[in-house]
Biopython code that builds the backbone (N, CA, C, O; Angstrom):
import numpy as np
from Bio.PDB.StructureBuilder import StructureBuilder

atoms = [
    (1, "MET", "N", (148.541, 159.213, -11.656)),
    (1, "MET", "CA", (149.208, 158.618, -10.285)),
    (1, "MET", "C", (149.545, 156.950, -11.280)),
    (1, "MET", "O", (148.932, 156.383, -12.185)),
    (2, "THR", "N", (150.729, 156.666, -10.572)),
    (2, "THR", "CA", (151.304, 155.651, -11.049)),
    (2, "THR", "C", (150.815, 153.645, -10.905)),
    (2, "THR", "O", (149.764, 153.372, -10.325)),
    (3, "TYR", "N", (151.357, 152.934, -11.262)),
    (3, "TYR", "CA", (150.968, 151.449, -10.577)),
    (3, "TYR", "C", (152.816, 151.418, -9.842)),
    (3, "TYR", "O", (153.828, 150.872, -10.282)),
    (4, "ALA", "N", (152.597, 152.235, -8.635)),
    (4, "ALA", "CA", (154.164, 151.996, -7.137)),
    (4, "ALA", "C", (153.428, 150.382, -7.387)),
    (4, "ALA", "O", (152.498, 149.839, -7.983)),
    (5, "ASN", "N", (154.527, 150.098, -6.509)),
    (5, "ASN", "CA", (154.904, 148.801, -6.090)),
    (5, "ASN", "C", (153.998, 148.774, -4.549)),
    (5, "ASN", "O", (153.877, 149.986, -4.371)),
    (6, "ILE", "N", (153.440, 148.238, -3.589)),
    (6, "ILE", "CA", (152.990, 148.638, -2.590)),
    (6, "ILE", "C", (154.064, 147.713, -1.833)),
    (6, "ILE", "O", (154.004, 146.537, -2.193)),
    (7, "GLU", "N", (154.893, 147.959, -0.999)),
    (7, "GLU", "CA", (155.082, 146.702, 0.135)),
    (7, "GLU", "C", (155.532, 146.484, 1.028)),
    (7, "GLU", "O", (156.073, 147.527, 1.396)),
    (8, "GLY", "N", (155.720, 145.625, 1.815)),
    (8, "GLY", "CA", (155.382, 145.423, 3.559)),
    (8, "GLY", "C", (154.190, 145.452, 3.081)),
    (8, "GLY", "O", (153.814, 146.581, 3.398)),
    (9, "VAL", "N", (153.165, 144.851, 2.410)),
    (9, "VAL", "CA", (151.672, 144.674, 2.848)),
    (9, "VAL", "C", (151.377, 143.466, 3.041)),
    (9, "VAL", "O", (152.104, 142.513, 3.324)),
    (10, "VAL", "N", (150.618, 143.511, 2.930)),
    (10, "VAL", "CA", (149.736, 141.175, 2.217)),
    (10, "VAL", "C", (148.822, 141.903, 1.050)),
    (10, "VAL", "O", (148.433, 143.052, 0.840)),
    (11, "LEU", "N", (148.725, 140.981, 0.585)),
    (11, "LEU", "CA", (148.314, 141.095, -0.670)),
    (11, "LEU", "C", (146.390, 141.534, -0.722)),
    (11, "LEU", "O", (145.665, 141.964, -1.619)),
    (12, "ASP", "N", (146.237, 141.289, 0.201)),
    (12, "ASP", "CA", (144.696, 141.989, 0.198)),
    (12, "ASP", "C", (144.265, 143.645, -0.168)),
    (12, "ASP", "O", (143.574, 144.252, -0.986)),
    (13, "ASP", "N", (145.462, 144.034, 1.411)),
    (13, "ASP", "CA", (145.824, 144.964, 1.292)),
    (13, "ASP", "C", (146.387, 145.744, 0.295)),
    (13, "ASP", "O", (146.136, 146.949, 0.338)),
    (14, "ALA", "N", (146.996, 145.380, -0.471)),
    (14, "ALA", "CA", (147.850, 145.870, -1.756)),
    (14, "ALA", "C", (146.557, 145.847, -2.681)),
    (14, "ALA", "O", (145.988, 146.937, -2.630)),
    (15, "LEU", "N", (146.050, 145.112, -3.347)),
    (15, "LEU", "CA", (144.659, 145.390, -3.812)),
    (15, "LEU", "C", (143.744, 145.788, -3.604)),
    (15, "LEU", "O", (142.809, 145.921, -4.395)),
    (16, "TRP", "N", (143.794, 146.178, -2.101)),
    (16, "TRP", "CA", (142.704, 147.056, -1.817)),
    (16, "TRP", "C", (143.105, 148.660, -1.605)),
    (16, "TRP", "O", (142.322, 149.413, -1.026)),
    (17, "GLY", "N", (144.170, 149.044, -2.034)),
    (17, "GLY", "CA", (144.914, 150.414, -2.323)),
    (17, "GLY", "C", (144.735, 150.619, -3.712)),
    (17, "GLY", "O", (143.856, 151.369, -4.137)),
    (18, "HIS", "N", (145.624, 149.910, -4.549)),
    (18, "HIS", "CA", (145.437, 149.617, -6.313)),
    (18, "HIS", "C", (143.532, 149.742, -6.358)),
    (18, "HIS", "O", (142.853, 150.630, -6.874)),
    (19, "ALA", "N", (143.200, 148.832, -5.814)),
    (19, "ALA", "CA", (141.380, 149.040, -6.532)),
    (19, "ALA", "C", (140.664, 150.832, -5.822)),
    (19, "ALA", "O", (139.693, 151.480, -6.212)),
    (20, "LEU", "N", (141.324, 151.023, -5.076)),
    (20, "LEU", "CA", (140.689, 152.822, -4.579)),
    (20, "LEU", "C", (141.660, 153.495, -5.604)),
    (20, "LEU", "O", (141.647, 154.636, -6.066)),
    (21, "ARG", "N", (141.869, 153.236, -5.657)),
    (21, "ARG", "CA", (143.063, 154.584, -6.685)),
    (21, "ARG", "C", (142.473, 154.339, -8.048)),
    (21, "ARG", "O", (142.084, 155.277, -8.745)),
    (22, "VAL", "N", (142.398, 152.934, -8.475)),
    (22, "VAL", "CA", (141.126, 152.850, -9.869)),
    (22, "VAL", "C", (139.927, 153.601, -9.963)),
    (22, "VAL", "O", (139.427, 154.194, -10.919)),
    (23, "ASN", "N", (139.404, 153.403, -8.274)),
    (23, "ASN", "CA", (137.907, 153.799, -8.687)),
    (23, "ASN", "C", (138.006, 155.651, -8.623)),
    (23, "ASN", "O", (137.110, 156.400, -9.013)),
    (24, "ARG", "N", (139.202, 156.039, -8.088)),
    (24, "ARG", "CA", (139.140, 157.189, -7.971)),
    (24, "ARG", "C", (139.382, 157.889, -9.411)),
    (24, "ARG", "O", (138.765, 158.933, -9.620)),
    (25, "LEU", "N", (140.231, 157.390, -10.408)),
    (25, "LEU", "CA", (140.225, 157.787, -11.398)),
    (25, "LEU", "C", (139.231, 157.080, -12.450)),
    (25, "LEU", "O", (139.399, 157.271, -13.654)),
    (26, "GLN", "N", (138.228, 156.290, -11.989)),
    (26, "GLN", "CA", (137.202, 155.906, -13.098)),
    (26, "GLN", "C", (136.609, 157.562, -12.315)),
    (26, "GLN", "O", (136.616, 158.615, -12.953)),
    (27, "GLU", "N", (136.315, 157.491, -11.404)),
    (27, "GLU", "CA", (135.212, 158.412, -10.964)),
    (27, "GLU", "C", (135.979, 160.011, -11.892)),
    (27, "GLU", "O", (135.287, 160.498, -12.786)),
    (28, "GLU", "N", (137.221, 160.601, -11.601)),
    (28, "GLU", "CA", (137.621, 162.035, -11.943)),
    (28, "GLU", "C", (137.628, 161.842, -13.728)),
    (28, "GLU", "O", (137.366, 162.781, -14.480)),
    (29, "HIS", "N", (138.012, 160.316, -14.255)),
    (29, "HIS", "CA", (138.671, 160.709, -15.804)),
    (29, "HIS", "C", (138.080, 160.183, -16.897)),
    (29, "HIS", "O", (138.069, 160.786, -17.970)),
    (30, "ILE", "N", (137.372, 158.663, -16.674)),
    (30, "ILE", "CA", (136.463, 157.740, -17.319)),
    (30, "ILE", "C", (134.747, 158.346, -16.892)),
    (30, "ILE", "O", (133.988, 158.911, -17.680)),
    (31, "GLN", "N", (134.551, 158.123, -15.880)),
    (31, "GLN", "CA", (133.021, 158.752, -16.133)),
    (31, "GLN", "C", (132.671, 160.590, -16.737)),
    (31, "GLN", "O", (131.778, 160.900, -17.525)),
    (32, "PRO", "N", (133.235, 161.128, -16.367)),
    (32, "PRO", "CA", (132.987, 162.815, -17.402)),
    (32, "PRO", "C", (133.147, 162.165, -18.948)),
    (32, "PRO", "O", (132.351, 162.539, -19.810)),
    (33, "LEU", "N", (134.055, 161.313, -19.236)),
    (33, "LEU", "CA", (133.770, 161.512, -20.490)),
    (33, "LEU", "C", (133.067, 159.922, -21.201)),
    (33, "LEU", "O", (133.370, 159.465, -22.303)),
    (34, "ARG", "N", (132.197, 159.378, -20.327)),
    (34, "ARG", "CA", (131.317, 158.146, -20.266)),
    (34, "ARG", "C", (130.464, 158.131, -21.717)),
    (34, "ARG", "O", (130.155, 157.058, -22.236)),
    (35, "ALA", "N", (130.139, 159.328, -22.275)),
    (35, "ALA", "CA", (129.278, 159.783, -23.496)),
    (35, "ALA", "C", (130.389, 159.227, -24.525)),
    (35, "ALA", "O", (130.079, 158.350, -25.332)),
    (36, "THR", "N", (131.654, 159.747, -24.475)),
    (36, "THR", "CA", (132.243, 159.831, -26.143)),
    (36, "THR", "C", (132.768, 158.201, -26.055)),
    (36, "THR", "O", (133.144, 157.691, -27.111)),
    (37, "LEU", "N", (132.795, 157.410, -24.843)),
    (37, "LEU", "CA", (132.991, 156.335, -25.535)),
    (37, "LEU", "C", (132.652, 155.425, -26.434)),
    (37, "LEU", "O", (131.871, 156.010, -27.184)),
    (38, "THR", "N", (132.816, 154.055, -26.890)),
    (38, "THR", "CA", (132.157, 153.725, -27.733)),
    (38, "THR", "C", (131.825, 152.374, -26.574)),
    (38, "THR", "O", (132.172, 152.286, -25.396)),
    (39, "GLY", "N", (130.866, 151.214, -27.589)),
    (39, "GLY", "CA", (130.117, 150.248, -26.608)),
    (39, "GLY", "C", (131.033, 149.962, -26.080)),
    (39, "GLY", "O", (131.019, 150.351, -24.912)),
    (40, "GLU", "N", (132.298, 149.196, -26.488)),
    (40, "GLU", "CA", (133.012, 148.220, -26.601)),
    (40, "GLU", "C", (134.084, 148.808, -25.064)),
    (40, "GLU", "O", (134.369, 148.010, -24.171)),
    (41, "GLU", "N", (134.461, 150.025, -25.038)),
    (41, "GLU", "CA", (134.404, 150.632, -24.119)),
    (41, "GLU", "C", (133.802, 151.075, -23.065)),
    (41, "GLU", "O", (134.495, 151.411, -22.105)),
    (42, "ARG", "N", (133.043, 151.129, -23.030)),
    (42, "ARG", "CA", (131.733, 151.448, -22.023)),
    (42, "ARG", "C", (131.945, 150.244, -20.709)),
    (42, "ARG", "O", (132.214, 150.350, -19.512)),
    (43, "GLY", "N", (131.544, 148.542, -22.059)),
    (43, "GLY", "CA", (131.589, 147.152, -21.237)),
    (43, "GLY", "C", (132.542, 147.646, -20.478)),
    (43, "GLY", "O", (132.271, 148.339, -19.497)),
    (44, "LEU", "N", (133.903, 147.323, -20.871)),
    (44, "LEU", "CA", (135.101, 147.303, -20.018)),
    (44, "LEU", "C", (135.578, 148.237, -18.812)),
    (44, "LEU", "O", (136.394, 147.924, -17.945)),
    (45, "GLN", "N", (134.705, 149.796, -18.977)),
    (45, "GLN", "CA", (135.131, 150.264, -17.493)),
    (45, "GLN", "C", (133.973, 149.755, -16.662)),
    (45, "GLN", "O", (133.910, 150.303, -15.562)),
    (46, "ARG", "N", (132.871, 148.684, -16.946)),
    (46, "ARG", "CA", (131.591, 148.711, -16.074)),
    (46, "ARG", "C", (132.182, 147.430, -15.437)),
    (46, "ARG", "O", (132.177, 147.176, -14.232)),
    (47, "LEU", "N", (132.737, 146.591, -16.517)),
    (47, "LEU", "CA", (133.543, 145.165, -15.754)),
    (47, "LEU", "C", (134.518, 145.805, -15.020)),
    (47, "LEU", "O", (134.296, 145.478, -13.854)),
    (48, "ILE", "N", (135.657, 146.674, -15.062)),
    (48, "ILE", "CA", (136.405, 147.338, -14.142)),
    (48, "ILE", "C", (135.704, 148.011, -12.851)),
    (48, "ILE", "O", (136.301, 148.389, -11.843)),
    (49, "ARG", "N", (134.723, 148.062, -13.020)),
    (49, "ARG", "CA", (134.178, 149.214, -11.956)),
    (49, "ARG", "C", (133.537, 148.331, -10.889)),
    (49, "ARG", "O", (133.397, 148.509, -9.679)),
    (50, "ALA", "N", (133.044, 146.904, -12.031)),
    (50, "ALA", "CA", (132.570, 145.656, -11.431)),
    (50, "ALA", "C", (133.291, 145.031, -10.099)),
    (50, "ALA", "O", (132.869, 144.753, -8.976)),
    (51, "GLY", "N", (134.627, 144.933, -10.761)),
    (51, "GLY", "CA", (135.597, 144.305, -10.385)),
    (51, "GLY", "C", (136.551, 145.553, -8.768)),
    (51, "GLY", "O", (137.238, 145.126, -7.840)),
    (52, "ILE", "N", (136.345, 146.346, -8.929)),
    (52, "ILE", "CA", (137.020, 147.016, -7.653)),
    (52, "ILE", "C", (135.861, 147.642, -6.603)),
    (52, "ILE", "O", (136.120, 148.217, -5.546)),
    (53, "LEU", "N", (134.662, 147.416, -7.096)),
    (53, "LEU", "CA", (133.974, 147.805, -5.896)),
    (53, "LEU", "C", (133.331, 146.279, -4.714)),
    (53, "LEU", "O", (133.399, 145.055, -4.825)),
    (54, "ASP", "N", (132.795, 147.139, -3.751)),
    (54, "ASP", "CA", (132.464, 145.657, -2.695)),
    (54, "ASP", "C", (131.326, 145.653, -3.304)),
    (54, "ASP", "O", (130.645, 146.637, -3.593)),
    (55, "ALA", "N", (130.968, 143.877, -3.630)),
    (55, "ALA", "CA", (130.037, 143.261, -4.047)),
    (55, "ALA", "C", (129.124, 142.706, -2.592)),
    (55, "ALA", "O", (129.498, 142.411, -1.457)),
    (56, "SER", "N", (127.627, 142.739, -3.325)),
    (56, "SER", "CA", (127.025, 142.281, -1.879)),
    (56, "SER", "C", (126.966, 141.120, -1.209)),
    (56, "SER", "O", (127.087, 140.136, -1.937)),
    (57, "GLU", "N", (126.826, 140.913, -0.111)),
    (57, "GLU", "CA", (127.140, 139.785, 0.377)),
    (57, "GLU", "C", (126.894, 138.787, -0.266)),
    (57, "GLU", "O", (127.637, 137.855, 0.038)),
    (58, "LEU", "N", (125.837, 138.460, -1.382)),
    (58, "LEU", "CA", (125.279, 137.064, -1.573)),
    (58, "LEU", "C", (126.497, 136.758, -2.664)),
    (58, "LEU", "O", (127.049, 135.658, -2.645)),
    (59, "ASP", "N", (127.032, 138.154, -3.959)),
    (59, "ASP", "CA", (127.780, 138.446, -4.507)),
    (59, "ASP", "C", (129.497, 138.015, -4.444)),
    (59, "ASP", "O", (130.332, 137.943, -5.345)),
    (60, "ARG", "N", (129.567, 137.837, -3.357)),
    (60, "ARG", "CA", (131.180, 137.064, -2.633)),
    (60, "ARG", "C", (131.182, 136.301, -1.531)),
    (60, "ARG", "O", (131.567, 136.527, -0.383)),
    (61, "PRO", "N", (130.721, 135.408, -2.018)),
    (61, "PRO", "CA", (130.600, 133.741, -1.231)),
    (61, "PRO", "C", (131.948, 133.783, -0.748)),
    (61, "PRO", "O", (132.104, 132.917, 0.114)),
    (62, "THR", "N", (133.127, 134.546, -0.998)),
    (62, "THR", "CA", (134.877, 134.172, -0.458)),
    (62, "THR", "C", (135.245, 135.134, -0.524)),
    (62, "THR", "O", (134.497, 136.038, -0.896)),
    (63, "ASP", "N", (136.369, 135.339, -0.242)),
    (63, "ASP", "CA", (137.583, 136.504, 0.020)),
    (63, "ASP", "C", (138.549, 136.014, -1.151)),
    (63, "ASP", "O", (139.563, 136.537, -1.614)),
    (64, "ALA", "N", (138.010, 135.049, -1.412)),
    (64, "ALA", "CA", (139.016, 134.564, -2.599)),
    (64, "ALA", "C", (138.523, 135.039, -3.741)),
    (64, "ALA", "O", (139.295, 135.493, -4.585)),
    (65, "SER", "N", (137.217, 135.012, -3.940)),
    (65, "SER", "CA", (136.498, 135.664, -5.229)),
    (65, "SER", "C", (136.360, 136.699, -5.318)),
    (65, "SER", "O", (136.056, 137.241, -6.381)),
    (66, "THR", "N", (136.571, 137.403, -4.046)),
    (66, "THR", "CA", (136.740, 139.093, -3.894)),
    (66, "THR", "C", (138.173, 139.567, -4.620)),
    (66, "THR", "O", (138.258, 140.425, -5.499)),
    (67, "ARG", "N", (139.190, 138.863, -4.087)),
    (67, "ARG", "CA", (140.915, 138.986, -4.630)),
    (67, "ARG", "C", (140.843, 138.764, -6.229)),
    (67, "ARG", "O", (141.338, 139.558, -7.029)),
    (68, "ALA", "N", (140.075, 137.431, -6.636)),
    (68, "ALA", "CA", (140.053, 137.898, -7.854)),
    (68, "ALA", "C", (139.673, 138.765, -9.217)),
    (68, "ALA", "O", (140.357, 138.996, -10.214)),
    (69, "MET", "N", (138.158, 139.203, -8.835)),
    (69, "MET", "CA", (137.778, 140.010, -8.759)),
    (69, "MET", "C", (138.628, 141.560, -8.968)),
    (69, "MET", "O", (138.697, 142.327, -9.928)),
    (70, "ARG", "N", (138.981, 141.581, -8.135)),
    (70, "ARG", "CA", (139.876, 142.757, -7.348)),
    (70, "ARG", "C", (141.097, 142.892, -8.608)),
    (70, "ARG", "O", (141.149, 143.707, -9.528)),
    (71, "TYR", "N", (142.006, 141.802, -8.274)),
    (71, "TYR", "CA", (143.127, 141.418, -9.567)),
    (71, "TYR", "C", (142.432, 141.777, -10.974)),
    (71, "TYR", "O", (142.426, 142.760, -11.715)),
    (72, "SER", "N", (141.890, 140.589, -10.976)),
    (72, "SER", "CA", (141.270, 141.013, -12.570)),
    (72, "SER", "C", (140.589, 142.937, -12.859)),
    (72, "SER", "O", (140.675, 143.618, -13.881)),
    (73, "ALA", "N", (140.203, 143.155, -12.024)),
    (73, "ALA", "CA", (140.007, 144.652, -12.525)),
    (73, "ALA", "C", (141.450, 145.507, -12.792)),
    (73, "ALA", "O", (141.938, 145.959, -13.827)),
    (74, "ILE", "N", (141.885, 145.518, -11.446)),
    (74, "ILE", "CA", (143.067, 146.315, -11.330)),
    (74, "ILE", "C", (144.327, 146.125, -12.925)),
    (74, "ILE", "O", (145.124, 146.994, -13.277)),
    (75, "LEU", "N", (144.113, 144.675, -13.642)),
    (75, "LEU", "CA", (145.276, 144.199, -14.432)),
    (75, "LEU", "C", (144.163, 144.810, -15.475)),
    (75, "LEU", "O", (144.721, 145.584, -16.253)),
    (76, "ALA", "N", (142.798, 144.694, -15.712)),
    (76, "ALA", "CA", (142.298, 145.239, -16.861)),
    (76, "ALA", "C", (142.526, 146.836, -16.706)),
    (76, "ALA", "O", (142.669, 147.495, -17.736)),
    (77, "ASP", "N", (142.547, 147.203, -15.976)),
    (77, "ASP", "CA", (142.901, 149.221, -16.146)),
    (77, "ASP", "C", (143.905, 149.227, -16.626)),
    (77, "ASP", "O", (144.006, 149.777, -17.723)),
    (78, "GLN", "N", (145.170, 148.563, -15.952)),
    (78, "GLN", "CA", (146.524, 148.872, -16.361)),
    (78, "GLN", "C", (146.624, 148.283, -17.763)),
    (78, "GLN", "O", (147.376, 149.046, -18.370)),
    (79, "LEU", "N", (146.208, 147.230, -18.638)),
    (79, "LEU", "CA", (146.325, 147.150, -19.921)),
    (79, "LEU", "C", (145.751, 148.327, -20.452)),
    (79, "LEU", "O", (146.411, 149.164, -21.067)),
    (80, "ASN", "N", (144.141, 148.441, -20.158)),
    (80, "ASN", "CA", (143.800, 149.324, -20.879)),
    (80, "ASN", "C", (144.646, 151.115, -20.723)),
    (80, "ASN", "O", (144.844, 151.820, -21.712)),
    (81, "THR", "N", (144.966, 151.470, -19.497)),
    (81, "THR", "CA", (145.683, 152.425, -19.921)),
    (81, "THR", "C", (147.381, 151.619, -20.245)),
    (81, "THR", "O", (147.951, 151.854, -19.179)),
    (82, "LEU", "N", (148.121, 151.052, -20.888)),
    (82, "LEU", "CA", (148.391, 150.785, -21.841)),
    (82, "LEU", "C", (148.603, 151.036, -22.967)),
    (82, "LEU", "O", (149.538, 151.562, -23.571)),
    (83, "LEU", "N", (147.218, 150.427, -23.357)),
    (83, "LEU", "CA", (146.669, 151.044, -24.950)),
    (83, "LEU", "C", (146.892, 152.078, -25.146)),
    (83, "LEU", "O", (147.627, 152.507, -26.035)),
    (84, "VAL", "N", (146.059, 152.931, -24.029)),
    (84, "VAL", "CA", (145.807, 154.525, -24.450)),
    (84, "VAL", "C", (146.938, 154.422, -24.708)),
    (84, "VAL", "O", (147.256, 153.770, -25.703)),
    (85, "ILE", "N", (147.982, 155.073, -23.841)),
    (85, "ILE", "CA", (149.449, 155.083, -24.051)),
    (85, "ILE", "C", (150.060, 155.006, -25.040)),
    (85, "ILE", "O", (150.940, 155.812, -25.339)),
    (86, "GLU", "N", (149.580, 153.620, -26.036)),
    (86, "GLU", "CA", (150.446, 153.369, -27.421)),
    (86, "GLU", "C", (149.627, 154.111, -28.162)),
    (86, "GLU", "O", (150.206, 154.930, -28.876)),
    (87, "LYS", "N", (148.144, 154.080, -28.240)),
    (87, "LYS", "CA", (147.188, 154.760, -29.527)),
    (87, "LYS", "C", (148.096, 156.423, -29.391)),
    (87, "LYS", "O", (148.482, 157.083, -30.356)),
    (88, "LEU", "N", (148.251, 156.772, -27.999)),
    (88, "LEU", "CA", (148.832, 157.875, -28.439)),
    (88, "LEU", "C", (149.847, 158.383, -28.595)),
    (88, "LEU", "O", (150.043, 159.598, -28.569)),
    (89, "ARG", "N", (150.837, 157.338, -28.822)),
    (89, "ARG", "CA", (151.975, 157.367, -29.600)),
    (89, "ARG", "C", (152.276, 157.022, -30.323)),
    (89, "ARG", "O", (153.485, 156.908, -30.527)),
    (90, "VAL", "N", (151.345, 156.633, -31.180)),
    (90, "VAL", "CA", (151.135, 155.401, -32.788)),
    (90, "VAL", "C", (150.721, 157.553, -33.257)),
    (90, "VAL", "O", (151.755, 158.124, -33.605)),
    (91, "ARG", "N", (150.001, 158.080, -33.251)),
    (91, "ARG", "CA", (149.264, 159.276, -33.298)),
    (91, "ARG", "C", (150.396, 160.305, -33.097)),
    (91, "ARG", "O", (150.069, 161.385, -33.589)),
    (92, "ARG", "N", (150.989, 160.313, -32.823)),
    (92, "ARG", "CA", (151.869, 160.887, -32.766)),
    (92, "ARG", "C", (153.118, 160.703, -34.001)),
    (92, "ARG", "O", (153.813, 161.495, -34.638)),
    (93, "GLY", "N", (153.014, 159.594, -33.960)),
    (93, "GLY", "CA", (153.827, 159.246, -35.455)),
    (93, "GLY", "C", (154.972, 158.620, -35.148)),
    (93, "GLY", "O", (155.739, 158.262, -36.042)),
]
sb = StructureBuilder()
sb.init_structure("model")
sb.init_model(0)
sb.init_chain("A")
sb.init_seg("    ")
for serial, (resi, resn, name, xyz) in enumerate(atoms, 1):
    if name == "N":
        sb.init_residue(resn, " ", resi, " ")
    sb.init_atom(name, np.array(xyz, "f"), 0.0, 1.0, " ", f" {name:<3s}", serial, name[0])
structure = sb.get_structure()
């Protein structure tokens, strides 16, 4: 799956769509490998999941805070993906 630009939708809908994609990747690819992740990697994945899942009513006082959390989680996931790709590229030599 890629980070295709979602055009023609409002920001909240685009973020929601990306959050759904990140959640699916987390469930299918990251969670099965959880035991092999370092403590730092597990911490990052926990923060990403916190940003993409719907928070309880107490944890989301405004739409703006929900939007900021989703955006931050999607950005962190993209940066983490780029880091993994770069590590693989360097290993190959």
